[in-house]
C-alpha positions as CSV (number, residue, x, y, z in Angstrom):
1,X,-20.8,-33.9,5.9
2,X,-17.3,-33.7,3.6
3,X,-18.6,-31.2,1.9
4,X,-18.7,-29.0,5.1
5,X,-15.8,-29.7,5.8
6,X,-13.4,-29.1,2.3
7,X,-15.8,-25.3,3.0
8,X,-14.4,-25.1,6.9
9,X,-10.5,-26.2,5.2
10,X,-7.7,-23.4,5.1
11,X,-4.4,-23.7,3.6
12,X,-1.5,-21.7,6.5
13,X,-0.1,-19.3,4.0
14,X,3.6,-18.6,5.7
15,X,4.7,-15.2,7.3
16,X,1.3,-13.9,6.8
17,X,0.0,-16.2,8.4
18,X,-3.2,-16.8,6.7
19,X,-4.8,-18.6,3.8
20,X,-2.9,-20.5,1.3
21,X,-4.7,-21.8,-1.3
22,X,-3.7,-21.1,-4.3
23,X,-6.6,-20.0,-6.1
24,X,-5.9,-18.4,-9.9
25,X,-8.6,-17.0,-12.3
26,X,-8.3,-17.6,-16.4
27,X,-6.7,-14.9,-18.5
28,X,-7.1,-14.3,-22.6
29,X,-4.5,-13.5,-24.8
30,X,-4.7,-9.5,-24.9
31,X,-2.1,-9.2,-27.6
32,X,-0.9,-10.7,-30.6
33,X,2.1,-9.1,-30.2
34,X,4.2,-10.6,-27.5
35,X,7.9,-10.8,-27.6
36,X,8.9,-12.6,-24.5
37,X,8.7,-16.7,-24.1
38,X,7.7,-16.5,-21.1
39,X,5.1,-15.2,-18.5
40,X,7.9,-15.0,-15.6
41,X,10.5,-15.9,-13.5
42,X,10.8,-16.3,-10.3
43,X,14.3,-17.0,-8.6
44,X,14.8,-18.8,-12.2
45,X,12.0,-20.8,-12.3
46,X,10.1,-19.5,-15.2
47,X,6.4,-19.7,-15.9
48,X,5.2,-20.6,-19.1
49,X,1.7,-19.1,-20.5
50,X,0.0,-22.6,-20.5
51,X,1.4,-23.3,-17.1
52,X,-0.4,-20.0,-15.9
53,X,-3.5,-20.1,-17.9
54,X,-3.9,-23.8,-15.9
55,X,-3.6,-21.7,-12.7
56,X,-6.1,-19.2,-13.4
57,X,-7.7,-21.3,-14.9
58,X,-8.4,-23.0,-11.4
59,X,-9.1,-19.5,-9.6
60,X,-11.9,-19.0,-11.4
61,X,-12.7,-21.8,-10.2
62,X,-12.0,-21.7,-6.9
63,X,-13.7,-17.5,-6.7
64,X,-16.9,-19.1,-8.1
65,X,-17.1,-21.9,-6.4
66,X,-16.9,-19.5,-3.2
67,X,-18.6,-17.1,-4.6
68,X,-22.0,-18.7,-6.5
69,X,-24.1,-15.4,-6.4
70,X,-21.4,-12.4,-7.5
71,X,-20.1,-11.9,-11.1
72,X,-16.8,-11.7,-11.9
73,X,-15.9,-8.3,-14.0
74,X,-13.5,-6.6,-15.0
75,X,-11.5,-5.7,-11.4
76,X,-12.4,-8.9,-9.3
77,X,-10.6,-10.6,-12.3
78,X,-7.2,-8.6,-12.1
79,X,-7.5,-8.5,-8.5
80,X,-7.6,-12.5,-9.0
81,X,-5.2,-11.9,-11.3
82,X,-2.9,-10.5,-8.8
83,X,-3.6,-12.5,-6.2
84,X,-2.3,-15.5,-8.2
85,X,0.8,-14.3,-9.0
86,X,1.3,-13.7,-5.6
87,X,0.6,-17.0,-3.8
88,X,2.8,-17.8,-7.6
89,X,5.9,-16.2,-5.9
90,X,5.2,-17.1,-2.2
91,X,4.5,-20.9,-3.4
92,X,8.0,-20.8,-5.3
93,X,10.2,-18.5,-3.0
94,X,8.8,-21.2,0.2
95,X,9.5,-24.4,-2.1
96,X,12.9,-23.2,-2.7
97,X,13.4,-22.2,1.4
98,X,12.0,-26.1,2.1
99,X,14.5,-27.3,0.4
100,X,17.6,-24.6,1.3
101,X,17.1,-25.5,5.0
102,X,16.4,-29.6,4.1
103,X,12.5,-29.8,5.3
104,X,11.4,-33.0,5.3
105,X,8.2,-34.7,6.3
106,X,7.7,-38.2,8.2
107,X,5.2,-40.6,8.1
108,X,5.6,-39.7,12.4
109,X,5.0,-36.2,11.6
110,X,1.9,-36.5,9.7
111,X,0.1,-38.8,12.7
112,X,1.2,-36.7,15.6
113,X,-0.3,-33.1,13.4
114,X,-4.0,-35.7,12.9
115,X,-3.7,-36.3,16.6
116,X,-4.2,-32.8,17.5
117,X,-5.6,-30.8,14.6
118,X,-5.7,-27.3,13.2
119,X,-8.9,-25.4,14.9
120,X,-10.5,-25.3,11.4
121,X,-11.0,-28.4,11.5
122,X,-11.8,-28.3,14.9
123,X,-15.0,-26.0,14.6
124,X,-16.8,-27.8,12.0
125,X,-19.9,-28.5,14.1
126,X,-19.9,-32.3,13.6
127,X,-16.5,-32.7,15.5
128,X,-18.8,-30.7,18.4
129,X,-20.8,-31.2,21.3
130,X,-22.4,-28.3,23.0
131,X,-19.6,-26.0,20.8
132,X,-16.9,-27.9,21.7
133,X,-14.2,-29.8,20.3
134,X,-15.1,-33.4,21.1
135,X,-11.9,-35.5,20.2
136,X,-14.3,-39.4,20.4
137,X,-16.0,-37.9,17.2
138,X,-13.4,-36.9,15.2
139,X,-11.6,-40.3,15.7
140,X,-14.4,-42.2,15.1
141,X,-14.4,-40.3,11.7
142,X,-11.0,-40.6,10.8
143,X,-10.6,-43.8,11.7
144,X,-14.2,-45.1,9.9
145,X,-14.6,-42.9,7.0
146,X,-11.1,-43.5,4.7
147,X,-12.0,-40.3,2.3
148,X,-11.7,-37.9,5.2
149,X,-9.0,-39.5,6.6
150,X,-7.3,-39.3,3.1
151,X,-7.6,-35.7,2.6
152,X,-6.6,-34.9,5.8
153,X,-3.7,-37.2,5.0
154,X,-3.3,-35.3,1.4
155,X,-4.1,-31.8,3.6
156,X,-1.3,-32.3,6.4
157,X,1.4,-33.0,3.7
158,X,1.0,-29.9,1.9
159,X,0.5,-28.2,4.6
160,X,3.1,-29.3,7.1
161,X,6.1,-28.3,5.0
162,X,4.7,-24.9,5.2
163,X,3.9,-25.0,9.0
164,X,7.3,-25.9,9.5
165,X,9.0,-23.2,7.8
166,X,7.1,-20.6,9.7
167,X,8.0,-22.1,12.8
168,X,11.6,-22.7,11.4
169,X,12.2,-18.5,10.7
170,X,10.1,-18.0,13.6
171,X,12.9,-20.2,16.0
172,X,15.3,-16.9,14.9
173,X,14.1,-14.4,17.8
174,X,14.1,-14.3,21.2
175,X,12.8,-11.8,23.8
176,X,14.9,-11.4,26.9
177,X,13.0,-10.5,29.8
178,X,15.9,-7.8,30.3
179,X,14.1,-6.5,27.0
180,X,10.6,-6.7,27.9
181,X,11.9,-4.8,31.6
182,X,13.8,-2.2,29.5
183,X,10.3,-1.9,27.6
184,X,7.9,-1.6,30.5
185,X,10.5,0.7,32.3
186,X,10.0,2.9,29.0
187,X,6.0,2.8,28.5
188,X,5.4,3.6,32.0
189,X,7.8,6.1,33.2
190,X,6.1,8.8,32.8
191,X,6.1,13.0,33.9
192,X,3.0,15.4,33.4
193,X,5.1,18.7,32.7
194,X,4.4,22.2,31.8
195,X,6.4,23.4,28.8
196,X,8.4,26.8,27.9
197,X,9.5,26.6,24.6
198,X,11.8,28.9,22.9
199,X,10.3,28.3,19.2
200,X,13.0,29.3,17.0
201,X,10.4,29.8,14.3
202,X,10.0,32.8,17.0
203,X,12.9,34.9,15.2
204,X,12.9,36.7,12.5
205,X,14.3,35.8,8.6
206,X,18.0,35.8,8.9
207,X,20.1,36.8,5.4
208,X,22.9,34.6,4.3
209,X,25.5,35.6,2.0
210,X,26.7,33.3,-0.8
211,X,29.6,32.2,0.6
212,X,28.0,31.3,3.7
213,X,26.2,28.6,1.5
214,X,29.0,27.7,-0.6
215,X,31.1,27.2,2.8
216,X,27.9,25.5,4.6
217,X,27.6,23.2,1.4
218,X,31.3,22.4,1.3
219,X,31.6,21.4,5.2
220,X,28.9,18.9,4.5
221,X,29.5,17.8,1.5
222,X,29.2,14.3,2.4
223,X,24.8,14.6,3.0
224,X,24.9,14.9,-0.7
225,X,26.4,11.8,-1.3
226,X,24.5,10.2,-3.5
227,X,24.6,5.9,-4.7
228,X,24.2,5.9,-8.0
229,X,21.7,6.8,-10.0
230,X,20.0,6.6,-13.6
231,X,17.0,8.2,-15.7
232,X,14.9,6.8,-18.5
233,X,13.2,9.6,-21.3
234,X,10.7,7.7,-22.1
235,X,6.6,8.4,-24.4
236,X,3.7,7.4,-22.7
237,X,1.0,6.0,-24.7
238,X,-2.3,6.2,-23.0
239,X,-4.9,3.0,-23.6
240,X,-8.2,5.5,-24.5
241,X,-10.9,5.0,-26.1
242,X,-11.0,5.7,-29.5
243,X,-13.3,8.3,-31.4
244,X,-15.3,4.8,-32.6
245,X,-15.3,3.7,-28.9
246,X,-17.5,6.9,-28.7
247,X,-19.5,6.8,-31.0
248,X,-20.6,2.5,-30.5
249,X,-21.1,3.9,-26.4
250,X,-23.3,6.9,-27.2
251,X,-25.3,4.2,-29.9
252,X,-26.3,1.7,-27.3
253,X,-26.9,4.9,-23.9
254,X,-29.3,6.0,-27.3
255,X,-31.0,2.2,-27.6
256,X,-31.2,2.2,-23.8
257,X,-32.7,5.2,-23.6
258,X,-35.1,4.4,-26.4
259,X,-36.4,1.6,-24.8
260,X,-37.4,4.2,-21.5
261,X,-39.6,5.9,-23.4
262,X,-41.0,3.4,-24.8
263,X,-41.7,2.3,-21.5
264,X,-39.4,0.2,-19.7
265,X,-39.0,0.2,-16.2
266,X,-36.1,1.7,-15.0
267,X,-34.8,-0.1,-12.8
268,X,-35.1,-3.1,-14.3
269,X,-33.0,-1.2,-17.3
270,X,-30.6,-0.4,-14.7
271,X,-30.5,-3.8,-13.3
272,X,-29.4,-5.5,-16.9
273,X,-27.3,-2.8,-18.9
274,X,-26.0,0.3,-15.8
275,X,-22.2,-0.8,-15.3
276,X,-22.1,1.5,-12.4
277,X,-21.9,0.3,-8.4
278,X,-25.3,1.2,-7.7
279,X,-26.3,-1.1,-10.6
280,X,-28.2,-4.2,-8.5
281,X,-30.3,-1.8,-6.5
282,X,-31.9,-0.8,-9.9
283,X,-29.6,2.9,-10.2
284,X,-30.9,4.1,-6.6
285,X,-28.6,7.2,-5.9
286,X,-31.0,7.6,-3.1
287,X,-31.3,11.6,-1.9
288,X,-28.5,14.2,-2.3
289,X,-27.7,17.0,-2.4
290,X,-25.8,19.8,-4.9
291,X,-22.0,19.0,-4.5
292,X,-22.5,15.6,-4.5
293,X,-22.1,14.7,-7.6
294,X,-19.9,15.8,-11.1
295,X,-21.3,19.1,-12.3
296,X,-22.4,17.7,-16.2
297,X,-24.5,15.2,-13.6
298,X,-25.6,17.6,-11.6
299,X,-26.4,20.6,-13.3
300,X,-28.4,18.2,-15.4
301,X,-30.1,16.3,-12.7
302,X,-31.1,19.2,-10.1
303,X,-33.0,20.6,-13.5
304,X,-35.0,17.8,-13.8
305,X,-38.6,17.6,-12.9
306,X,-40.3,14.5,-10.3
307,X,-40.9,11.9,-12.6
308,X,-38.5,13.0,-15.5
309,X,-35.8,11.5,-17.4
310,X,-33.1,12.8,-19.1
311,X,-31.7,12.7,-23.1
312,X,-27.6,10.2,-22.4
313,X,-25.9,12.9,-20.5
314,X,-22.1,12.6,-20.3
315,X,-19.3,12.7,-17.9
316,X,-15.7,11.9,-16.7
317,X,-17.1,8.5,-15.4
318,X,-19.5,8.0,-18.8
319,X,-23.1,7.7,-20.0
320,X,-25.2,8.6,-17.7
321,X,-29.4,8.9,-18.1
322,X,-31.2,9.8,-15.1
323,X,-34.3,9.5,-13.2
324,X,-35.0,11.8,-10.2
325,X,-38.1,10.8,-8.8
326,X,-38.6,12.6,-6.3
327,X,-37.4,16.6,-4.6
328,X,-37.1,17.9,-1.2
329,X,-35.7,20.5,1.4
330,X,-33.3,19.0,4.1
331,X,-32.6,20.3,7.5
332,X,-29.9,23.3,6.2
333,X,-32.5,24.1,3.7
334,X,-30.6,23.3,1.0
335,X,-32.5,21.6,-2.2
336,X,-32.2,17.7,-2.4
337,X,-33.0,15.3,-5.6
338,X,-33.7,11.5,-4.9
339,X,-32.6,10.6,-8.0
340,X,-32.0,6.8,-9.9
341,X,-29.2,6.7,-13.1
342,X,-27.6,4.0,-15.7
343,X,-24.5,4.4,-16.9
344,X,-22.6,3.2,-19.6
345,X,-19.2,3.5,-19.8
346,X,-16.9,4.3,-22.9
347,X,-14.2,1.5,-22.5
348,X,-11.7,1.0,-25.0
349,X,-12.4,-2.1,-27.1
350,X,-9.8,-4.9,-28.2
351,X,-9.3,-3.6,-31.5
352,X,-8.2,-0.3,-29.4
353,X,-5.9,-2.5,-27.3
354,X,-4.4,-3.7,-29.9
355,X,-3.7,-1.0,-31.8
356,X,-2.3,0.8,-28.6
357,X,0.0,-2.7,-28.6
358,X,1.1,-2.0,-32.9
359,X,1.4,1.5,-32.5
360,X,4.2,0.7,-29.4
361,X,6.2,-1.7,-30.9
362,X,5.8,0.6,-33.9
363,X,8.0,3.2,-32.3
364,X,10.1,0.8,-31.0
365,X,11.1,-0.6,-33.9
366,X,11.9,2.9,-35.5
367,X,13.7,3.8,-32.1
368,X,15.6,1.3,-32.2
369,X,16.7,2.1,-36.1
370,X,16.9,6.5,-35.1
371,X,17.0,7.2,-31.0
372,X,13.7,7.4,-29.0
373,X,13.9,11.5,-29.4
374,X,14.4,11.4,-33.2
375,X,11.8,8.4,-33.3
376,X,9.3,10.1,-30.9
377,X,9.0,13.9,-33.1
378,X,8.4,12.6,-35.8
379,X,5.3,10.5,-34.6
380,X,4.0,13.0,-32.3
381,X,4.6,12.1,-29.2
382,X,6.1,13.7,-26.7
383,X,8.7,12.7,-24.9
384,X,9.4,12.8,-20.6
385,X,12.8,12.8,-18.7
386,X,12.8,10.7,-15.0
387,X,14.1,11.8,-12.1
388,X,16.9,10.0,-11.1
389,X,16.1,7.0,-9.3
390,X,18.8,4.1,-7.2
391,X,19.3,0.4,-7.9
392,X,17.7,-0.3,-4.7
393,X,14.5,1.6,-5.9
394,X,11.1,0.1,-5.9
395,X,9.4,2.5,-8.1
396,X,10.5,5.3,-10.9
397,X,8.7,8.8,-11.1
398,X,6.4,9.0,-14.0
399,X,5.8,5.2,-15.0
400,X,5.6,3.7,-11.5
401,X,6.9,0.0,-10.1
402,X,8.0,-1.7,-12.7
403,X,11.2,-2.9,-11.4
404,X,12.5,-4.9,-13.8
405,X,13.0,-1.9,-15.4
406,X,15.0,-0.6,-12.4
407,X,17.3,-3.7,-12.9
408,X,17.3,-3.1,-17.3
409,X,19.1,0.4,-16.2
410,X,21.6,-0.6,-14.0
411,X,22.7,-3.6,-16.8
412,X,23.0,-1.4,-19.7
413,X,24.8,1.3,-20.8
414,X,23.4,4.4,-22.0
415,X,21.3,4.7,-24.7
416,X,20.3,1.7,-24.4
417,X,16.9,0.6,-25.5
418,X,13.9,-0.7,-23.8
419,X,11.2,-3.2,-24.9
420,X,7.3,-1.6,-24.6
421,X,5.8,-2.2,-20.7
422,X,2.1,-2.7,-20.7
423,X,1.4,-0.8,-17.2
424,X,-1.6,-2.3,-15.4
425,X,-3.5,0.7,-16.7
426,X,-3.1,-1.0,-20.1
427,X,-1.0,2.5,-21.4
428,X,2.5,1.6,-22.8
429,X,5.7,2.6,-21.9
430,X,8.9,3.1,-24.7
431,X,11.4,4.0,-22.8
432,X,15.3,4.6,-23.2
433,X,18.7,4.8,-21.1
434,X,19.3,8.3,-20.9
435,X,21.6,9.0,-17.7
436,X,23.7,7.1,-15.6
437,X,26.2,8.0,-12.9
438,X,27.7,6.6,-10.0
439,X,28.8,7.5,-6.8
440,X,28.3,11.2,-7.1
441,X,26.9,14.4,-4.9
442,X,23.9,16.5,-5.8
443,X,25.3,20.0,-7.5
444,X,25.1,22.4,-5.1
445,X,22.7,24.7,-7.4
446,X,20.3,21.3,-6.6
447,X,20.6,21.1,-2.6
448,X,21.1,25.3,-2.4
449,X,17.0,25.8,-1.1
450,X,17.9,23.0,1.2
451,X,21.2,24.7,2.6
452,X,19.5,28.2,2.5
453,X,17.1,26.7,5.2
454,X,20.1,25.1,7.2
455,X,22.5,27.4,7.6
456,X,19.0,30.0,8.7
457,X,17.8,27.4,11.0
458,X,21.1,27.1,12.5
459,X,21.3,31.0,13.5
460,X,17.9,31.0,14.6
461,X,18.7,28.5,17.1
462,X,21.4,30.4,18.6
463,X,19.3,33.7,18.8
464,X,16.9,32.0,20.1
465,X,18.5,30.0,22.7
466,X,21.0,32.9,23.9
467,X,17.4,34.8,24.6
468,X,16.7,31.6,26.5
469,X,19.5,32.3,28.5
470,X,18.8,36.1,29.5
471,X,15.4,34.5,30.4
472,X,16.6,32.5,32.7
473,X,19.7,34.9,33.8
474,X,16.5,37.4,34.5
475,X,14.5,35.8,36.5
476,X,13.6,32.6,39.6
477,X,12.5,29.5,38.6
478,X,9.3,30.2,40.7
479,X,8.4,33.2,38.5
480,X,9.1,31.7,34.6
481,X,6.0,30.5,33.9
482,X,4.4,34.2,34.4
483,X,7.5,35.9,32.9
484,X,7.2,33.1,29.8
485,X,2.9,34.2,29.5
486,X,4.9,37.8,29.9
487,X,7.5,37.6,27.2
488,X,5.1,35.7,24.4
489,X,6.8,32.4,24.4
490,X,4.9,28.7,24.0
491,X,3.9,26.6,27.6
492,X,3.2,23.9,26.4
493,X,1.0,21.5,28.8
494,X,1.3,17.6,28.4
495,X,0.2,14.9,30.5
496,X,1.8,11.9,30.1
497,X,4.6,12.8,28.8
498,X,7.3,9.1,27.7
499,X,10.9,8.9,27.3
500,X,10.0,7.8,22.7
501,X,6.4,9.8,22.4
502,X,6.9,13.5,20.6
503,X,4.9,15.8,22.9
504,X,1.8,17.0,21.5
505,X,2.4,20.4,20.1
506,X,6.1,20.1,19.7
507,X,8.4,18.7,17.5
508,X,10.0,15.7,18.2
509,X,13.2,16.3,19.8
510,X,14.1,13.1,22.8
511,X,16.6,15.6,23.9
512,X,14.3,17.2,26.2
513,X,11.8,13.9,27.1
514,X,15.0,12.2,28.3
515,X,16.4,15.5,30.7
516,X,12.5,15.7,31.7
517,X,12.4,11.9,33.1
518,X,15.7,12.7,35.0
519,X,13.9,15.2,36.9
520,X,11.5,14.7,40.4
521,X,7.9,16.1,40.7
522,X,8.1,19.6,41.4
523,X,11.3,20.7,39.2
524,X,13.0,22.0,36.6
525,X,15.4,21.2,34.1
526,X,17.9,23.8,33.3
527,X,17.8,25.1,30.3
528,X,17.2,22.4,27.2
529,X,18.5,22.8,23.5
530,X,17.1,21.1,21.2
531,X,17.1,21.2,17.2
532,X,14.3,22.6,16.9
533,X,13.9,25.6,19.8
534,X,15.4,25.6,23.3
535,X,13.1,24.5,26.1
536,X,12.3,24.7,30.1
537,X,10.4,22.3,31.7
538,X,8.5,21.8,34.9
539,X,7.3,18.5,36.4
540,X,3.5,18.9,37.9
541,X,4.1,15.4,38.6
542,X,6.2,12.2,37.8
543,X,4.5,8.5,37.7
544,X,7.8,5.7,38.2
545,X,7.2,2.7,37.0
546,X,5.1,0.1,39.2
547,X,7.9,-3.3,39.2
548,X,5.8,-5.0,41.4
549,X,3.0,-5.1,38.4
550,X,5.3,-5.8,36.0
551,X,6.7,-8.8,38.1
552,X,2.8,-10.3,38.4
553,X,3.1,-9.5,34.5
554,X,5.8,-9.7,33.0
555,X,5.2,-13.4,32.1
556,X,2.3,-12.3,29.9
557,X,4.6,-9.8,28.5
558,X,7.2,-11.8,27.7
559,X,4.4,-14.3,25.4
560,X,2.9,-11.0,23.6
561,X,6.3,-9.1,22.9
562,X,7.8,-12.9,21.5
563,X,4.5,-13.5,19.3
564,X,4.6,-9.7,18.1
565,X,8.1,-10.1,16.9
566,X,8.5,-12.9,15.6
567,X,5.7,-11.6,13.2
568,X,7.8,-9.3,12.3
569,X,10.7,-11.0,11.6
570,X,9.0,-13.6,9.4
571,X,7.8,-10.1,7.8
572,X,11.2,-8.7,6.9
573,X,12.6,-12.6,6.0
574,X,9.9,-13.1,3.4
575,X,10.3,-8.8,1.9
576,X,13.8,-9.5,2.1
577,X,13.4,-13.3,0.7
578,X,11.8,-11.3,-2.3
579,X,13.7,-8.5,-3.0
580,X,17.3,-10.9,-3.2
581,X,15.4,-13.4,-5.8
582,X,15.2,-12.5,-9.3
583,X,11.3,-12.4,-10.6
584,X,10.2,-10.9,-14.3
585,X,6.7,-10.4,-14.1
586,X,5.5,-10.5,-17.8
587,X,1.7,-11.5,-17.2
588,X,0.8,-8.2,-18.8
589,X,1.8,-9.5,-22.8
590,X,-0.3,-12.3,-22.0
591,X,-3.0,-12.0,-19.3
592,X,-4.0,-8.5,-19.7
593,X,-4.2,-5.5,-17.6
């Protein structure tokens, strides 16, 4: 029974309210050229290789225990590594917050929690009678089984600080009845309308002079103001299979092909050797027509006769051996085949990975002496420059999500060389800070297209508004719809328009919704001038909020909104916590991708 309880146990994760058992995976050093003394640093706390390796060992053990029949492949190992790091970041940041908020757990707190077990404990069958939690059964085990009692106490002492932190953060949010009422009115004040849309895009293209564009730029210059920014020039050394790797893969797939020629069972061979997702099913791809597979695969597969096996076929995914088991015509008259395949991937070997490591650090050392551009040119590497990125960015265009490189850029001078960065895909980035500027304005040439569009739209809006005013002068309200249809203006039928929802068929112009909801049934709005055109709306029906219904539902609405607001606040709080903390992640230099 105790083991059953262990399987049902969970560890509360604050913020996302999910499992918080620190599950971590083992890894090996992928490079002999490690340049950092620690795997990572989280809010000032350094994580050293031996320490992180222990976390990873525990993760592998946890995964293997929970998934005894699943193989830990490369993708799974990477996912476990990522979850390990995420959990470690959460744990360290939460622990610092617990200390900062002076959260302490007393013996009385533990006893109270023992009296009120969590739902996962209540769901254990041994503690239930007719499917309902039976407190007497739980209490009996608690009193008579010292191992269970000790386990429950340890679990509570471990969890309760985080649960208390969770409640502490939630308490920062209060939703009032007035807010609920306002939201209810907003969501239940609805109108069914017909809208005449005087679309600015119905106006033909308008010419703009250079003087007009330049004047608009000067008048709206603050719109083009930018925060301090940086750029990198960089070389990306891609991790790709070497010719030797390709030859080894070809030799292996040829050996597998020879086994099949000698009579080996195709399905069993696929299960044993295929690296494709269909391997557990004996390589079975089911029935498929042309257009489902890459061309190289498809050309060979559809050329095979029933029962034939192909020689190894090379595609972007690796080497394939294909066997066709049957063929037919589908309902559309297209040819279909039933086939299986054995896939052998052409992956970079460990030697290739170590070689790219050497190449990256070799370029880095040369660049320290001669500069990145000169060194890259000498070694025939392509050099690229990123777009501007800003201090609050999390992503560098062309390089990726490398927050440490962003910090580095804003802490150093132009010309400073960043140490090689190993990406998740195994590539290396060698980057040099090439541009740095404070608060600045985009040049006219950078925003000319945007200015031309804005000036053009302003002119079109003025022109279409003038046409809408002429329409009103020429027609009576009871003939608006017929006249609009005759003149070729768009008429949009829109049911259940509410204040803060875009009307289907129109772009978001909140001023229109606001004017609609001011009117009663069978009334017209006046001419509404928006950002994307002008409008006249006829209110076919206006359903007002049922405030008596609100009175009966407000307690439930208050509870739901409070819960949703707390969850949003928790997520925002944790995001802010991470952004403010200095987090350095050097795992790729120690534990692979």
